[in-house]
ZAROVEX-479563 format. One record per residue (C-alpha): residue number from 1; x, y negated, z. Coordinates in nm, 3 decimals. Example, Ala and Ser with C-alpha at 12.3 -4.5 7.8 and 13.67 -1.06 7.14 Angstrom:
2
<node num="1" px="1.230" py="0.450" pz="0.780"/>
<node num="2" px="1.367" py="0.106" pz="0.714"/>
***
This chain:
317
<node num="1" px="13.857" py="-9.916" pz="9.257"/>
<node num="2" px="13.903" py="-10.165" pz="9.545"/>
<node num="3" px="13.889" py="-10.030" pz="9.891"/>
<node num="4" px="13.596" py="-10.122" pz="10.093"/>
<node num="5" px="13.812" py="-10.331" pz="10.326"/>
<node num="6" px="13.962" py="-10.524" pz="10.047"/>
<node num="7" px="13.612" py="-10.602" pz="9.909"/>
<node num="8" px="13.500" py="-10.718" pz="10.246"/>
<node num="9" px="13.817" py="-10.931" pz="10.308"/>
<node num="10" px="13.764" py="-11.089" pz="9.952"/>
<node num="11" px="13.394" py="-11.138" pz="10.029"/>
<node num="12" px="13.441" py="-11.315" pz="10.362"/>
<node num="13" px="13.718" py="-11.537" pz="10.216"/>
<node num="14" px="13.490" py="-11.646" pz="9.930"/>
<node num="15" px="13.205" py="-11.733" pz="10.185"/>
<node num="16" px="13.456" py="-11.912" pz="10.415"/>
<node num="17" px="13.571" py="-12.118" pz="10.110"/>
<node num="18" px="13.230" py="-12.194" pz="9.984"/>
<node num="19" px="13.119" py="-12.315" pz="10.338"/>
<node num="20" px="13.444" py="-12.520" pz="10.361"/>
<node num="21" px="13.380" py="-12.692" pz="10.042"/>
<node num="22" px="13.019" py="-12.785" pz="10.131"/>
<node num="23" px="13.120" py="-12.908" pz="10.476"/>
<node num="24" px="13.446" py="-13.068" pz="10.399"/>
<node num="25" px="13.391" py="-13.426" pz="10.492"/>
<node num="26" px="13.178" py="-13.351" pz="10.793"/>
<node num="27" px="13.312" py="-13.361" pz="11.157"/>
<node num="28" px="13.425" py="-13.030" pz="11.279"/>
<node num="29" px="13.211" py="-13.038" pz="11.589"/>
<node num="30" px="12.893" py="-13.082" pz="11.377"/>
<node num="31" px="12.993" py="-12.806" pz="11.133"/>
<node num="32" px="13.059" py="-12.574" pz="11.419"/>
<node num="33" px="12.714" py="-12.619" pz="11.554"/>
<node num="34" px="12.555" py="-12.542" pz="11.217"/>
<node num="35" px="12.777" py="-12.232" pz="11.183"/>
<node num="36" px="12.656" py="-12.104" pz="11.539"/>
<node num="37" px="12.303" py="-12.172" pz="11.441"/>
<node num="38" px="12.360" py="-12.001" pz="11.107"/>
<node num="39" px="12.503" py="-11.696" pz="11.283"/>
<node num="40" px="12.204" py="-11.657" pz="11.506"/>
<node num="41" px="11.942" py="-11.678" pz="11.216"/>
<node num="42" px="12.190" py="-11.468" pz="10.998"/>
<node num="43" px="12.179" py="-11.201" pz="11.270"/>
<node num="44" px="11.798" py="-11.189" pz="11.230"/>
<node num="45" px="11.839" py="-11.146" pz="10.854"/>
<node num="46" px="12.084" py="-10.865" pz="10.919"/>
<node num="47" px="11.853" py="-10.700" pz="11.167"/>
<node num="48" px="11.573" py="-10.708" pz="10.921"/>
<node num="49" px="11.801" py="-10.567" pz="10.653"/>
<node num="50" px="11.911" py="-10.284" pz="10.887"/>
<node num="51" px="11.543" py="-10.202" pz="10.932"/>
<node num="52" px="11.489" py="-10.185" pz="10.568"/>
<node num="53" px="11.785" py="-9.965" pz="10.512"/>
<node num="54" px="11.691" py="-9.712" pz="10.792"/>
<node num="55" px="11.354" py="-9.671" pz="10.642"/>
<node num="56" px="11.473" py="-9.656" pz="10.280"/>
<node num="57" px="11.737" py="-9.394" pz="10.353"/>
<node num="58" px="11.461" py="-9.193" pz="10.530"/>
<node num="59" px="11.154" py="-9.226" pz="10.313"/>
<node num="60" px="11.258" py="-9.401" pz="9.994"/>
<node num="61" px="11.025" py="-9.696" pz="10.076"/>
<node num="62" px="11.164" py="-10.049" pz="10.034"/>
<node num="63" px="10.931" py="-10.217" pz="10.301"/>
<node num="64" px="10.818" py="-10.578" pz="10.203"/>
<node num="65" px="10.572" py="-10.583" pz="10.496"/>
<node num="66" px="10.820" py="-10.603" pz="10.779"/>
<node num="67" px="10.811" py="-10.975" pz="10.799"/>
<node num="68" px="10.431" py="-10.982" pz="10.819"/>
<node num="69" px="10.438" py="-10.726" pz="11.104"/>
<node num="70" px="10.675" py="-10.944" pz="11.287"/>
<node num="71" px="10.468" py="-11.239" pz="11.225"/>
<node num="72" px="10.149" py="-11.081" pz="11.365"/>
<node num="73" px="10.341" py="-10.972" pz="11.667"/>
<node num="74" px="10.489" py="-11.304" pz="11.757"/>
<node num="75" px="10.152" py="-11.471" pz="11.710"/>
<node num="76" px="9.990" py="-11.220" pz="11.951"/>
<node num="77" px="10.262" py="-11.282" pz="12.199"/>
<node num="78" px="10.216" py="-11.668" pz="12.157"/>
<node num="79" px="9.826" py="-11.622" pz="12.206"/>
<node num="80" px="9.858" py="-11.411" pz="12.510"/>
<node num="81" px="10.109" py="-11.664" pz="12.652"/>
<node num="82" px="9.857" py="-11.942" pz="12.596"/>
<node num="83" px="9.602" py="-11.731" pz="12.787"/>
<node num="84" px="9.837" py="-11.713" pz="13.090"/>
<node num="85" px="9.974" py="-11.367" pz="13.064"/>
<node num="86" px="10.303" py="-11.280" pz="13.223"/>
<node num="87" px="10.571" py="-11.364" pz="12.980"/>
<node num="88" px="10.741" py="-11.015" pz="12.953"/>
<node num="89" px="10.402" py="-10.858" pz="12.882"/>
<node num="90" px="10.334" py="-11.096" pz="12.603"/>
<node num="91" px="10.677" py="-10.989" pz="12.431"/>
<node num="92" px="10.587" py="-10.618" pz="12.480"/>
<node num="93" px="10.255" py="-10.675" pz="12.330"/>
<node num="94" px="10.403" py="-10.845" pz="12.038"/>
<node num="95" px="10.648" py="-10.568" pz="11.985"/>
<node num="96" px="10.373" py="-10.307" pz="12.032"/>
<node num="97" px="10.150" py="-10.468" pz="11.768"/>
<node num="98" px="10.442" py="-10.476" pz="11.512"/>
<node num="99" px="10.529" py="-10.106" pz="11.586"/>
<node num="100" px="10.169" py="-10.005" pz="11.561"/>
<node num="101" px="10.110" py="-10.181" pz="11.222"/>
<node num="102" px="10.427" py="-10.013" pz="11.092"/>
<node num="103" px="10.302" py="-9.665" pz="11.223"/>
<node num="104" px="9.963" py="-9.728" pz="11.074"/>
<node num="105" px="10.114" py="-9.774" pz="10.733"/>
<node num="106" px="10.367" py="-9.499" pz="10.782"/>
<node num="107" px="10.104" py="-9.237" pz="10.869"/>
<node num="108" px="9.796" py="-9.337" pz="10.675"/>
<node num="109" px="9.931" py="-9.479" pz="10.355"/>
<node num="110" px="10.289" py="-9.403" pz="10.298"/>
<node num="111" px="10.249" py="-9.014" pz="10.286"/>
<node num="112" px="9.981" py="-9.049" pz="10.011"/>
<node num="113" px="10.235" py="-9.239" pz="9.800"/>
<node num="114" px="10.541" py="-9.007" pz="9.867"/>
<node num="115" px="10.541" py="-8.870" pz="9.521"/>
<node num="116" px="10.502" py="-9.196" pz="9.343"/>
<node num="117" px="10.796" py="-9.410" pz="9.183"/>
<node num="118" px="11.001" py="-9.636" pz="9.421"/>
<node num="119" px="10.864" py="-9.943" pz="9.258"/>
<node num="120" px="10.499" py="-9.840" pz="9.321"/>
<node num="121" px="10.581" py="-9.765" pz="9.690"/>
<node num="122" px="10.744" py="-10.108" pz="9.723"/>
<node num="123" px="10.452" py="-10.290" pz="9.567"/>
<node num="124" px="10.210" py="-10.109" pz="9.802"/>
<node num="125" px="10.408" py="-10.252" pz="10.104"/>
<node num="126" px="10.371" py="-10.597" pz="9.953"/>
<node num="127" px="10.001" py="-10.549" pz="9.930"/>
<node num="128" px="9.993" py="-10.446" pz="10.288"/>
<node num="129" px="10.196" py="-10.744" pz="10.376"/>
<node num="130" px="9.949" py="-10.980" pz="10.218"/>
<node num="131" px="9.666" py="-10.808" pz="10.409"/>
<node num="132" px="9.842" py="-10.848" pz="10.740"/>
<node num="133" px="9.927" py="-11.210" pz="10.665"/>
<node num="134" px="9.569" py="-11.273" pz="10.560"/>
<node num="135" px="9.432" py="-11.131" pz="10.883"/>
<node num="136" px="9.698" py="-11.324" pz="11.082"/>
<node num="137" px="9.611" py="-11.651" pz="10.909"/>
<node num="138" px="9.245" py="-11.587" pz="10.963"/>
<node num="139" px="9.281" py="-11.517" pz="11.342"/>
<node num="140" px="9.518" py="-11.819" pz="11.389"/>
<node num="141" px="9.450" py="-12.112" pz="11.164"/>
<node num="142" px="9.734" py="-12.331" pz="11.029"/>
<node num="143" px="9.860" py="-12.557" pz="11.327"/>
<node num="144" px="10.177" py="-12.684" pz="11.479"/>
<node num="145" px="10.267" py="-12.432" pz="11.754"/>
<node num="146" px="10.599" py="-12.352" pz="11.934"/>
<node num="147" px="10.706" py="-12.030" pz="12.090"/>
<node num="148" px="10.994" py="-12.052" pz="12.348"/>
<node num="149" px="11.178" py="-11.808" pz="12.551"/>
<node num="150" px="11.323" py="-11.858" pz="12.897"/>
<node num="151" px="11.670" py="-11.788" pz="12.757"/>
<node num="152" px="11.647" py="-12.115" pz="12.556"/>
<node num="153" px="11.705" py="-12.307" pz="12.887"/>
<node num="154" px="12.027" py="-12.119" pz="12.957"/>
<node num="155" px="12.344" py="-12.210" pz="12.783"/>
<node num="156" px="12.719" py="-12.181" pz="12.810"/>
<node num="157" px="13.018" py="-12.356" pz="12.659"/>
<node num="158" px="13.214" py="-12.161" pz="12.389"/>
<node num="159" px="13.507" py="-12.354" pz="12.249"/>
<node num="160" px="13.344" py="-12.678" pz="12.335"/>
<node num="161" px="13.008" py="-12.589" pz="12.193"/>
<node num="162" px="12.685" py="-12.541" pz="12.379"/>
<node num="163" px="12.544" py="-12.199" pz="12.291"/>
<node num="164" px="12.199" py="-12.102" pz="12.413"/>
<node num="165" px="12.160" py="-11.758" pz="12.569"/>
<node num="166" px="11.886" py="-11.673" pz="12.309"/>
<node num="167" px="12.137" py="-11.719" pz="12.021"/>
<node num="168" px="12.393" py="-11.506" pz="12.209"/>
<node num="169" px="12.129" py="-11.240" pz="12.272"/>
<node num="170" px="12.019" py="-11.226" pz="11.910"/>
<node num="171" px="12.374" py="-11.177" pz="11.777"/>
<node num="172" px="12.478" py="-10.926" pz="12.036"/>
<node num="173" px="12.162" py="-10.729" pz="11.997"/>
<node num="174" px="12.206" py="-10.714" pz="11.617"/>
<node num="175" px="12.559" py="-10.590" pz="11.668"/>
<node num="176" px="12.459" py="-10.323" pz="11.917"/>
<node num="177" px="12.167" py="-10.211" pz="11.718"/>
<node num="178" px="12.386" py="-10.178" pz="11.410"/>
<node num="179" px="12.637" py="-9.959" pz="11.599"/>
<node num="180" px="12.366" py="-9.768" pz="11.775"/>
<node num="181" px="12.180" py="-9.679" pz="11.471"/>
<node num="182" px="12.483" py="-9.585" pz="11.283"/>
<node num="183" px="12.569" py="-9.335" pz="11.568"/>
<node num="184" px="12.204" py="-9.214" pz="11.567"/>
<node num="185" px="12.207" py="-9.141" pz="11.193"/>
<node num="186" px="12.562" py="-8.982" pz="11.187"/>
<node num="187" px="12.586" py="-8.811" pz="11.506"/>
<node num="188" px="12.241" py="-8.666" pz="11.616"/>
<node num="189" px="12.022" py="-8.387" pz="11.492"/>
<node num="190" px="11.741" py="-8.627" pz="11.411"/>
<node num="191" px="11.973" py="-8.845" pz="11.223"/>
<node num="192" px="12.090" py="-8.554" pz="11.014"/>
<node num="193" px="11.733" py="-8.465" pz="10.945"/>
<node num="194" px="11.662" py="-8.830" pz="10.828"/>
<node num="195" px="11.955" py="-8.803" pz="10.595"/>
<node num="196" px="11.839" py="-8.467" pz="10.461"/>
<node num="197" px="11.486" py="-8.617" pz="10.400"/>
<node num="198" px="11.640" py="-8.893" pz="10.214"/>
<node num="199" px="11.829" py="-8.662" pz="9.977"/>
<node num="200" px="11.542" py="-8.431" pz="9.890"/>
<node num="201" px="11.210" py="-8.419" pz="10.047"/>
<node num="202" px="11.091" py="-8.088" pz="9.922"/>
<node num="203" px="11.413" py="-7.907" pz="10.006"/>
<node num="204" px="11.407" py="-8.063" pz="10.356"/>
<node num="205" px="11.054" py="-7.928" pz="10.402"/>
<node num="206" px="11.167" py="-7.587" pz="10.307"/>
<node num="207" px="11.451" py="-7.573" pz="10.549"/>
<node num="208" px="11.220" py="-7.670" pz="10.838"/>
<node num="209" px="11.241" py="-8.046" pz="10.853"/>
<node num="210" px="10.916" py="-8.179" pz="11.014"/>
<node num="211" px="10.872" py="-8.459" pz="10.749"/>
<node num="212" px="10.592" py="-8.644" pz="10.914"/>
<node num="213" px="10.764" py="-8.644" pz="11.241"/>
<node num="214" px="11.089" py="-8.772" pz="11.108"/>
<node num="215" px="10.921" py="-9.034" pz="10.894"/>
<node num="216" px="10.705" py="-9.139" pz="11.195"/>
<node num="217" px="11.019" py="-9.209" pz="11.396"/>
<node num="218" px="11.170" py="-9.403" pz="11.096"/>
<node num="219" px="10.847" py="-9.614" pz="11.074"/>
<node num="220" px="10.842" py="-9.672" pz="11.438"/>
<node num="221" px="11.200" py="-9.784" pz="11.451"/>
<node num="222" px="11.151" py="-10.031" pz="11.166"/>
<node num="223" px="10.821" py="-10.165" pz="11.327"/>
<node num="224" px="11.006" py="-10.236" pz="11.661"/>
<node num="225" px="11.291" py="-10.406" pz="11.478"/>
<node num="226" px="11.034" py="-10.617" pz="11.277"/>
<node num="227" px="10.875" py="-10.712" pz="11.605"/>
<node num="228" px="11.189" py="-10.814" pz="11.774"/>
<node num="229" px="11.292" py="-11.014" pz="11.463"/>
<node num="230" px="10.960" py="-11.179" pz="11.460"/>
<node num="231" px="10.986" py="-11.282" pz="11.826"/>
<node num="232" px="11.333" py="-11.428" pz="11.783"/>
<node num="233" px="11.262" py="-11.613" pz="11.447"/>
<node num="234" px="10.942" py="-11.766" pz="11.589"/>
<node num="235" px="11.160" py="-11.902" pz="11.877"/>
<node num="236" px="11.484" py="-11.999" pz="11.685"/>
<node num="237" px="11.330" py="-12.120" pz="11.364"/>
<node num="238" px="10.958" py="-12.195" pz="11.339"/>
<node num="239" px="10.636" py="-12.023" pz="11.456"/>
<node num="240" px="10.440" py="-12.006" pz="11.120"/>
<node num="241" px="10.313" py="-11.666" pz="10.999"/>
<node num="242" px="10.382" py="-11.740" pz="10.628"/>
<node num="243" px="10.743" py="-11.855" pz="10.695"/>
<node num="244" px="10.812" py="-11.535" pz="10.915"/>
<node num="245" px="10.647" py="-11.316" pz="10.666"/>
<node num="246" px="10.873" py="-11.419" pz="10.390"/>
<node num="247" px="11.198" py="-11.387" pz="10.604"/>
<node num="248" px="11.185" py="-11.040" pz="10.443"/>
<node num="249" px="11.345" py="-11.193" pz="10.133"/>
<node num="250" px="11.689" py="-11.273" pz="10.289"/>
<node num="251" px="11.656" py="-10.948" pz="10.474"/>
<node num="252" px="11.627" py="-10.765" pz="10.144"/>
<node num="253" px="11.916" py="-10.958" pz="10.015"/>
<node num="254" px="12.116" py="-10.851" pz="10.314"/>
<node num="255" px="12.020" py="-10.487" pz="10.259"/>
<node num="256" px="12.130" py="-10.523" pz="9.893"/>
<node num="257" px="12.470" py="-10.639" pz="10.013"/>
<node num="258" px="12.508" py="-10.290" pz="10.173"/>
<node num="259" px="12.359" py="-10.121" pz="9.865"/>
<node num="260" px="12.063" py="-10.002" pz="10.087"/>
<node num="261" px="12.307" py="-9.777" pz="10.262"/>
<node num="262" px="12.600" py="-9.937" pz="10.445"/>
<node num="263" px="12.496" py="-10.094" pz="10.786"/>
<node num="264" px="12.823" py="-10.269" pz="10.835"/>
<node num="265" px="12.788" py="-10.449" pz="10.491"/>
<node num="266" px="12.426" py="-10.526" pz="10.573"/>
<node num="267" px="12.543" py="-10.704" pz="10.903"/>
<node num="268" px="12.814" py="-10.904" pz="10.710"/>
<node num="269" px="12.576" py="-10.992" pz="10.429"/>
<node num="270" px="12.301" py="-11.122" pz="10.671"/>
<node num="271" px="12.551" py="-11.323" pz="10.878"/>
<node num="272" px="12.682" py="-11.469" pz="10.552"/>
<node num="273" px="12.337" py="-11.574" pz="10.429"/>
<node num="274" px="12.251" py="-11.736" pz="10.758"/>
<node num="275" px="12.567" py="-11.934" pz="10.776"/>
<node num="276" px="12.572" py="-12.051" pz="10.423"/>
<node num="277" px="12.194" py="-12.164" pz="10.445"/>
<node num="278" px="12.283" py="-12.352" pz="10.763"/>
<node num="279" px="12.592" py="-12.511" pz="10.616"/>
<node num="280" px="12.413" py="-12.619" pz="10.298"/>
<node num="281" px="12.182" py="-12.837" pz="10.508"/>
<node num="282" px="12.476" py="-13.066" pz="10.577"/>
<node num="283" px="12.493" py="-13.158" pz="10.202"/>
<node num="284" px="12.245" py="-13.415" pz="10.077"/>
<node num="285" px="12.293" py="-13.283" pz="9.739"/>
<node num="286" px="12.274" py="-12.912" pz="9.804"/>
<node num="287" px="12.020" py="-12.882" pz="10.090"/>
<node num="288" px="11.744" py="-12.872" pz="9.855"/>
<node num="289" px="11.879" py="-12.543" pz="9.707"/>
<node num="290" px="11.958" py="-12.365" pz="10.034"/>
<node num="291" px="11.681" py="-12.115" pz="9.961"/>
<node num="292" px="11.898" py="-11.962" pz="9.691"/>
<node num="293" px="12.158" py="-11.859" pz="9.939"/>
<node num="294" px="12.042" py="-11.514" pz="9.991"/>
<node num="295" px="12.050" py="-11.445" pz="9.616"/>
<node num="296" px="12.397" py="-11.605" pz="9.575"/>
<node num="297" px="12.532" py="-11.393" pz="9.867"/>
<node num="298" px="12.381" py="-11.070" pz="9.731"/>
<node num="299" px="12.502" py="-11.132" pz="9.370"/>
<node num="300" px="12.859" py="-11.212" pz="9.493"/>
<node num="301" px="12.865" py="-10.894" pz="9.704"/>
<node num="302" px="12.738" py="-10.683" pz="9.413"/>
<node num="303" px="12.994" py="-10.828" pz="9.175"/>
<node num="304" px="13.269" py="-10.741" pz="9.420"/>
<node num="305" px="13.144" py="-10.391" pz="9.473"/>
<node num="306" px="13.105" py="-10.312" pz="9.108"/>
<node num="307" px="13.474" py="-10.385" pz="9.024"/>
<node num="308" px="13.438" py="-10.234" pz="8.675"/>
<node num="309" px="13.250" py="-9.924" pz="8.799"/>
<node num="310" px="12.890" py="-9.794" pz="8.782"/>
<node num="311" px="12.716" py="-9.939" pz="9.100"/>
<node num="312" px="12.518" py="-9.692" pz="9.298"/>
<node num="313" px="12.258" py="-9.741" pz="9.567"/>
<node num="314" px="12.180" py="-9.543" pz="9.866"/>
<node num="315" px="11.945" py="-9.285" pz="9.716"/>
<node num="316" px="12.105" py="-9.273" pz="9.377"/>
<node num="317" px="12.438" py="-9.141" pz="9.502"/>
***
């Protein structure tokens, strides 16, 4: 079986070759701009995937509603900004709403489905996503809006490219959170309890793990990540609830790249999806199929990971 390092090196090389092929005839300066933009959006995909993995490793729930939570949060932040609220307070309110929605589902609905099949639990979160999206669309009708952060006006030069502070913040925050969450799961008592709960809920209860307490922390973490992702996506891409809601799709693809377990591979998968999507817009022929990029990247990673062996996912190992 190939080592993880060899698989990652092969995957990165394949993605680099694919992007080079698509952008071959374009000026390097233009391609570089699209790569930087793709890294920023890919960071959000990776961050969303990290939230999915943390929750799945702890509760066994594949959460399709994280995008809708983030959409509700950024719309609230936008509305409060329109009412003249102090900007940092609007961001805090958006993060708080997404976190509260996550905790609401995690405490009131998820425990009642704990014994059900994984597919049933996933479909339930999809239903919750549609409810949140419906409520959001009811409160804020379909209209052209923009959500901007002060960091959009600040930029610096990197290898001759103008990079906004927002993009740098998104990328660095994603990397820091991946490292921080890995340390939290692997090196802390609560992380140990989360991993124990992921392995066997009943045995964890018997040895004294406070299941609801641990699951509440996991739902709170994923809600906060969803809120941050929604704020950044509303700024960098588009402020539209339906589009932000379905950003969960590339996030799921990024999570699959890590087999719902490896945070580092989720990060690489998310960044690859973002860059490939961005570079595909340079091709008049292929830009119409850029939405398939998440699936192409996920399939490529799974093929490399399988390498002739039975492919396992986080809670199956």
